[in-house]
C-alpha positions, 0 to 999 in steps of 0.5 A: 437924413441918415444917408444924405448930409450935403445939400448943394449943386454938387450933391448926389442926394436928390429928391423927386418932386411930385404934383399934389392932388387937386391943384393946378399944374404949376404947383409941385411939392417935395417932402423934406424930413425933419432934422438938421440939414434938410433943404431943397435946391432948385437946379432949374425952372420949367420953360417959360417960368422965371420965378418961383414961390416957396411955401412950407407946411408942417405935417406929422409923420406917423410912420416914425412912432409906428416904426419905433414901436414895431422895431422895439417889439421885434428886437425885444420879443423875437424869441417868442415871435419865432415860435408863434404859430399865427405868425407862421401862418401869416408868413405862409399866406402872404408868400402865397398871395405874392406868388399868385400875384407874380404868376398873374403878372408874368402871364399878363406880361407874356400876353401883352408881348404877344399882342392882339391877334390881327393888329400889327405891332400890337406887342411892341406897342403894348410893351412901349406903353407899359415902359412909358407909364412905368418910367415917365412921371407925366404919363404915370400921373395921367394914368393915376388920375385916369385909372380909378374910373377906368378900373371901376368901369373895367371891373364892372364890365368884366363882372357883367360879362355873359356867355353869348351862346348859353348866357352864362355869367362868365364874369361872376364865375371867373370872379368866384373861381379867382376868390377860391384860388386865392383862398386855397393858395393862402390856406395851403401856404399857411399850412406849409409854413406852419409845418416848416416852422413847427416846434418839436413836440413837448416831452412826455413822462420823465424828462432827462436833465443834468446839473449845471455848474451853478447847481441849477437843473438843466432839462435835456429837451429837443433843440430849437429847429433851425428854421425858427433860428433863421426866422428869429434872426430875420425878425431881430434884423428887421427890427434893427433896420426899422429903428435905424431908419425910424426917425430923421434924427440919428441920435434918437435912432441910436438911443432907441437901439441902445435902449431896446438892445440893453433893456432886458439886461438893465432890468435884470441888473436893477432887480438883482441890485434890489434883491441885494439891497433887501437881503439880510443875514440868515441870523436876522430872523432866528438864532443859528446853530454853531458848526459844533452843535450842528454836527452833534445834532446831526450825529444824534438824529442819525444814530436814532434813525439807524437804531429805529431801522435796526429794530424794525429789521429785527422785528420784521426779518422778511423785509430783508428779502425784498432787496437784491442779493448784494444788498441783502448781505449788507443789510443782514450785517447791519441788523446784527450790529454792523456798520450801516456804511463801509468806507471804500478802501484806499487804493494801493500806491502803485508807484510811477511805473503804473504796474502793481500787484494785489494779493487777496 
């Protein structure tokens, strides 16, 4: 595996064995990942056992393709997922459920430590029982075999519990209240999460913009909220961790990571190369004007348009009153034969001292 290279008596990488379901007590199994270096070292045998027989069985690990697909999606689509409203609601609802479960666990632990009234040392005995089940493999297996039937019996008894005085279905009332609490917590958590990760509203009307160095238009829209930035970084990091630990072959994991990180740039470069290969010169489709012909044609059309504008102003002098005073003076001069554009006067050379005098 990625974290365990050595397999021997002095190796610090140990894997725990477990008893499979539905077999005898003398059978134990261990999961060994595929790839180089996977092995099992038997340190000692149980008491009374002098020999062991190994039997290997190959199984398909469906977590590998699932981790690869999920990690690839998180790395390549994190920018769109960080502003996806259903994902915000899912995160809020999940955190609300976790909070409710933690609250119930803390309350149950406090009740267990207090013990049962009337029974001495009941709190200590309950705590010792919880620790034994948590850290003892045999006790944990015994409890896991016994828990399904116990949970069904206990759940059925709780639901059928009734008040001894009023004969009210206390169990069903508590169950319905618990369902309402969970639904309310999930709804509230989703609402808070959507408000927290909410995107700024879309601009209405004219959007201010600026021209970039390459000539493209850059709209000045509100920046992405910082919670979405952190969410996007968390999604990308989660996808990277999933791909790192997706399979048991390190070369495959590294190859998938390189492919996922560089796929967008690679596709963009391929598209640009294809456009360059398919591009042709402008004169392939039609005959182009020479610079001299272009300048002459531009001057001819400009003079014709200016003559038409001057004729229009002479026929309709009232249109010159529709502009401001400064422009009106210029347009009246233009209508009587003046130039349509006056180049600005060159600034006088003020010398190195920075002082100058202009006489008007």
